[in-house]
C-alpha positions in Angstrom: 99.3 77.0 65.9 101.0 79.3 68.3 98.6 80.7 70.8 99.0 84.1 72.4 98.4 82.7 75.9 101.6 80.6 75.5 103.6 83.5 74.5 102.2 85.6 77.4 103.1 82.8 79.8 106.6 82.6 78.3 107.2 86.4 78.6 106.0 86.5 82.2 108.0 83.4 83.2 111.2 84.9 81.6 110.7 88.4 83.1 109.6 87.1 86.6 112.3 84.4 86.7 109.9 81.5 87.8 106.8 79.8 86.8 105.5 80.5 90.3 105.9 84.3 89.9 104.6 84.2 86.4 101.4 82.4 87.7 101.0 85.2 90.4 101.2 87.9 87.7 98.9 86.2 85.3 96.5 85.2 88.2 96.6 81.5 87.0 97.7 78.3 88.7 101.3 77.0 88.1 99.9 74.0 86.3 98.1 76.2 83.8 101.3 78.2 83.1 103.3 75.1 82.7 100.9 73.6 80.2 100.9 76.8 78.2 104.7 76.8 78.1 104.8 73.2 77.0 102.2 73.8 74.3 104.2 76.8 73.1 107.4 74.7 72.9 105.5 72.0 71.0 104.2 74.6 68.5 107.7 76.2 67.9 109.4 72.8 67.9 112.0 74.2 70.3 112.9 74.1 74.0 112.8 77.7 75.4 113.4 77.1 79.0 115.9 75.1 81.1 113.9 73.9 84.2 115.3 72.6 87.4 114.4 72.4 91.0 116.8 75.4 91.8 116.5 77.7 88.9 115.0 78.5 85.5 117.1 79.8 82.6 116.5 80.6 79.0 117.8 78.3 76.3 119.6 79.8 73.3 116.3 79.6 71.3 114.5 81.1 74.3 116.9 84.0 74.5 116.3 84.7 70.7 112.6 84.3 70.9 112.1 86.5 74.0 112.4 90.1 72.4 110.0 89.1 69.7 107.6 87.7 72.2 107.7 90.9 74.3 107.0 92.9 71.2 104.0 90.8 70.5 102.5 90.9 73.9 103.1 94.7 74.1 101.5 95.3 70.6 98.5 93.2 71.8 98.2 95.2 75.1 98.5 98.5 73.2 96.0 97.5 70.5 93.5 96.5 73.4 94.2 99.8 75.1 93.6 101.7 71.9 90.2 100.1 71.4 89.2 101.2 75.0 90.6 104.7 74.3 88.4 105.0 71.3 85.4 104.4 73.5 86.6 107.3 75.8 88.4 105.3 78.4 92.2 105.5 79.1 93.6 102.2 79.9 96.3 99.5 79.4 100.1 99.4 80.0 102.3 102.6 80.0 106.0 102.4 80.8 108.0 105.6 81.3 111.6 106.3 82.5 112.7 109.5 84.4 115.6 110.7 86.6 115.6 109.6 90.2 115.5 112.9 91.9 113.0 114.6 89.7 110.9 111.4 89.9 110.8 111.5 93.7 110.5 115.2 94.2 108.0 116.3 91.4 107.0 113.6 89.1 105.5 111.2 91.7 103.3 113.8 93.2 102.1 114.9 89.7 101.4 111.3 88.7 99.3 110.1 91.7 96.2 112.1 90.9 96.5 111.3 87.2 96.5 107.6 88.0 93.7 108.0 90.6 91.6 109.6 87.8 92.4 106.9 85.3 92.5 103.6 87.3 92.6 101.4 84.3 96.2 102.6 83.3 98.8 100.2 84.4 101.9 102.5 84.7 105.4 101.2 85.2 107.7 104.0 86.2 111.5 103.3 85.9 113.5 105.8 88.0 117.1 105.7 86.6 119.7 108.5 86.2 121.3 106.6 83.2 120.6 107.9 79.6 118.1 105.3 78.3 117.8 104.6 74.6 114.0 104.8 74.2 114.3 103.3 70.7 115.4 99.9 72.1 114.5 100.0 75.8 110.7 99.1 75.4 109.7 102.3 77.1 106.7 104.3 75.8 108.5 107.6 76.6 111.3 109.0 78.7 111.4 112.2 80.8 114.8 114.0 80.8 116.3 117.2 82.0 118.9 118.7 79.7 119.9 119.5 76.2 117.9 117.6 73.4 120.4 116.3 71.0 119.0 113.0 69.8 117.5 113.4 66.4 115.7 110.0 66.7 113.3 111.3 69.3 110.0 113.1 69.0 110.2 115.5 71.9 107.4 117.4 73.9 108.6 120.3 76.1 107.2 119.9 79.6 108.7 122.9 81.3 111.7 125.3 81.3 114.3 124.2 83.7 116.5 127.0 85.3 119.9 126.0 86.5 121.6 127.5 89.6 125.3 127.6 90.7 125.1 126.9 94.3 127.3 126.3 97.3 127.1 126.2 101.2 127.9 129.5 103.1 130.6 127.5 104.9 132.3 126.7 101.6 132.2 130.2 100.4 133.5 131.5 103.7 136.5 129.2 103.5 137.3 129.3 99.7 135.8 132.8 98.8 132.9 133.7 96.7 133.7 133.6 92.9 132.9 136.8 91.1 133.8 136.0 87.6 133.6 133.0 85.4 137.4 132.8 85.1 137.5 132.6 88.9 135.6 129.3 88.8 138.7 127.5 87.7 140.2 127.9 91.1 137.2 126.3 92.9 136.1 122.7 93.5 133.3 121.4 91.5 130.5 118.8 92.1 129.5 117.3 88.8 126.7 115.2 87.4 128.7 112.4 85.7 125.9 111.6 83.2 126.6 115.0 81.6 130.4 115.2 82.2 132.7 117.8 83.9 132.4 120.3 81.1 128.7 120.9 82.0 129.0 124.2 83.5 127.7 126.4 80.6 127.0 130.1 80.9 125.4 132.6 78.5 127.5 135.5 77.8 127.4 138.4 75.3 129.9 136.6 73.2 128.0 133.4 73.2 127.9 130.3 75.4 130.9 129.6 77.5 131.9 126.3 79.3 133.9 126.3 82.6 135.5 123.5 84.3 136.4 123.8 88.0 138.7 121.2 89.9 136.8 118.0 90.5 135.7 117.4 94.0 133.1 114.9 93.4 131.5 113.2 90.3 128.2 111.4 91.0 125.2 110.4 88.8 122.4 111.5 91.2 121.0 114.9 92.0 120.2 114.3 95.6 123.9 113.4 96.3 125.1 116.4 94.4 122.9 118.8 96.5 123.9 116.9 99.8 127.6 117.2 98.8 127.2 120.9 98.2 125.5 121.4 101.6 128.3 119.5 103.3 130.8 122.1 101.8 132.6 119.9 99.3 132.3 122.5 96.4 130.2 124.4 94.0 127.4 122.4 92.3 125.3 123.4 89.1 121.8 122.3 90.0 118.4 122.5 88.5 116.0 124.7 90.4 113.7 121.9 91.1 116.5 120.3 93.2 118.3 123.4 94.7 115.2 125.5 95.4 114.2 123.9 98.7 117.7 123.8 100.0 118.2 127.4 99.0 115.0 128.6 100.7 116.0 126.8 103.9 119.3 128.4 104.0 121.4 125.2 103.4 122.7 126.5 100.0 123.1 129.8 98.6 122.9 131.0 94.9 126.4 132.2 93.6 125.8 135.2 91.3 128.2 135.8 88.4 128.3 138.3 85.5 126.7 135.6 83.3 123.8 133.4 84.0 123.8 129.5 83.6 122.5 128.3 80.4 118.9 126.9 80.9 117.8 123.4 80.2 114.4 121.9 79.1 112.5 119.4 81.0 111.1 117.2 78.2 109.2 114.0 77.4 110.3 112.0 74.3 109.4 108.9 72.4 111.2 107.1 69.5 110.4 108.2 65.9 108.0 105.9 64.1 105.8 105.2 67.3 102.4 106.9 67.4 101.8 108.1 70.9 98.8 106.6 72.6 95.9 108.7 73.8 96.9 108.1 77.5 100.5 109.3 76.8 99.2 112.4 75.2 96.8 113.0 78.2 99.6 112.5 80.6 101.8 115.1 78.8 98.9 117.6 79.1 98.4 116.7 82.7 102.1 117.2 83.6 102.4 120.6 81.7 99.3 121.9 83.7 100.8 120.5 87.0 104.2 121.9 86.5 103.1 125.3 85.2 104.7 128.0 83.0 106.9 129.0 84.7 107.1 125.8 86.7 106.0 126.1 90.3 109.6 125.1 91.6 110.9 128.5 90.3 
């Protein structure tokens, strides 16, 4: 019979890269973890791990079994958390992905009091500017800023996200201040590569318009976009939650045009077919209350 303790030991060993690290995570001795792994392999009739004095690697059978084992351990942890939540306590694992700059500037400060109030929640926060496929990544939810175009997602709006066309005063003094959308074509642009160089969208009386300036820098991080704009490399379209402090400090200025940048939405989403846990729903409520409407960074 396959025992869940063996599956947990296998998942921890595969994810941590060694039996020693798995033992520390599970708060067990190395010998106990090794025994559980051996028992699991006997039960399955397959070798899951190549062990040597220098490294540990998954066998072909181990690689095939790992995703299923991870789902099993995740489902058990979620089921246990659901039981405690029914008793009025928020607990158990929660894994969320969010953009780097927003996470550092705003999400982290919003999360800390929530986690302090609910110490039994085990949060893993992955800060990554890549577009993550939450349906297959193993995350409970993702936080993103931008247009919502994935129909496989169940989406909750967290806040409006105003976008601002910005530049340094030195750049505008050298290259001139654009007065029309058409004049933007003659300027240098700093672009967020995860959204592409056609991302400067404006709302006009005739409908939305996309403008493309000459590429000065493409980068997949908002902090670097802001810093490049401050350094005078070009114009940058930044969300207010990134540009606001630099504008207030005088390091950047807002570039006014006859049309406003199209707004975005800051949202949390999870894959269809997954029932959100009570702790995830409570977190959404907490973030909405913390960010405000309109959000405090505006």
